[in-house]
C-alpha positions, -999 to +999 in steps of 0.1 A: +000+001+000+011+031-006+013+063+013+023+095+019+056+096+032+070+071+004+077+082-030+051+071-055+061+050-085+043+056-118+026+085-137+023+116-117-012+137-124-012+168-109-038+189-100-039+228-093-059+237-058-066+278-045-066+277-007-064+309+020-037+314+041-035+343+065-061+362+047-043+354+011-054+333-015-023+314-031-027+285-054-006+258-057+001+226-083-003+194-057-008+160-072-018+123-058+009+104-039+017+137-013+001+143+021-033+160+016-028+164-020-057+174-034-070+200-005-054+221+025-059+192+051-079+203+084-049+200+109-030+225+085-055+248+082-064+248+119-025+254+129-026+286+103-062+295+118-044+291+154-008+304+150+000+341+134+028+345+107+059+350+123+061+389+131+096+396+114+124+376+095+141+339+105+154+307+095+118+287+090+116+251+093+087+226+074+087+198+089+068+171+060+062+195+038+043+177+013+036+202-013+047+234+002+013+253+017+035+261+049+069+265+032+055+292+010+033+309+030+058+317+056+079+332+027+052+352+017+043+364+051+086+365+060+096+383+030+136+386+049+129+346+061+143+318+049+126+288+044+137+249+047+109+224+040+117+191+045+105+155+031+109+123+028+088+121-003+108+131-036+077+139-056+065+162-021+100+179-026+098+186-064+059+203-055+074+224-035+101+237-055+077+241-080+051+258-061+073+277-042+091+292-077+050+300-094+048+323-061+076+338-070+102+328-032+118+300-050+153+322-034+138+319-001+125+285+002+145+254-003+131+215-004+152+194-001+148+158+023+161+156+052+197+142+049+206+173+026+196+201+055+238+214+065+240+196+100+250+234+116+219+253+104+195+262+136+158+271+130+139+305+154+107+281+139+096+249+130+057+246+115+048+211+112+020+183+113+043+160+118+032+122+099+019+104+132+014+078+111+047+066+105+045+048+143+054+061+180+097+053+169+100+067+143+078+101+150+097+103+183+137+098+169+121+126+141+108+148+164+140+148+185+166+151+158+150+181+147+136+200+177+174+200+186+180+223+155+159+250+177+179+282+187+182+292+222+145+312+223+131+288+195+095+270+194+079+246+173+047+248+162+026+216+163-007+201+150-018+166+159-050+152+161-064+142+194-077+108+183-038+106+169-029+109+201-020+144+205-023+144+247+002+117+248+028+130+228+031+166+244+032+142+277+059+126+261+080+156+250+076+171+283+088+139+294+117+150+278+126+178+287+104+203+261+081+226+276+047+219+259+021+248+255-013+238+240-026+268+222-053+260+202-078+228+207-107+230+170-116+206+146-107+177+166-066+186+165-044+201+192-020+227+181+012+226+208+040+250+210+072+233+220+100+253+234+136+243+255 
């Protein structure tokens, strides 16, 4: 069975969708074989409604970028920012790069696989609708790896379904010495801000 966290094989059929993010409409190219390839998923919509765009420039990570709505929205909202969108799905990486180019922010959005991110790069903010369905062991390893890349005053904005273990994930993060604040709860999702 194919999952969005695996690069699809065979021909790819793309489509264009228009979504509203932080009060602005944006059109993206997307496809089957990437996470929520036909629309802006509900969890990410809750994240955008619950957390305002960063107030100033910074270096941001979009963890599990899919077709790039978070990466591109951050770059558009913060013109002096630098955004890295990572995904293990090569189609997602390609779509994020394509959408960044189409939206005029390709000079500030780098879409790549996780292993292509420079080891010394630190982030002011991490934004993610993390891939819960990869399983707890992989999810926990992934989160600890990237949270360790936060700068001293950095924050990670995560949106997680309540029925997919948002509350137990918050407890696990706290047990691993991270501060967790639940900043919103809507439509079956929790938005968690994670800091050192």
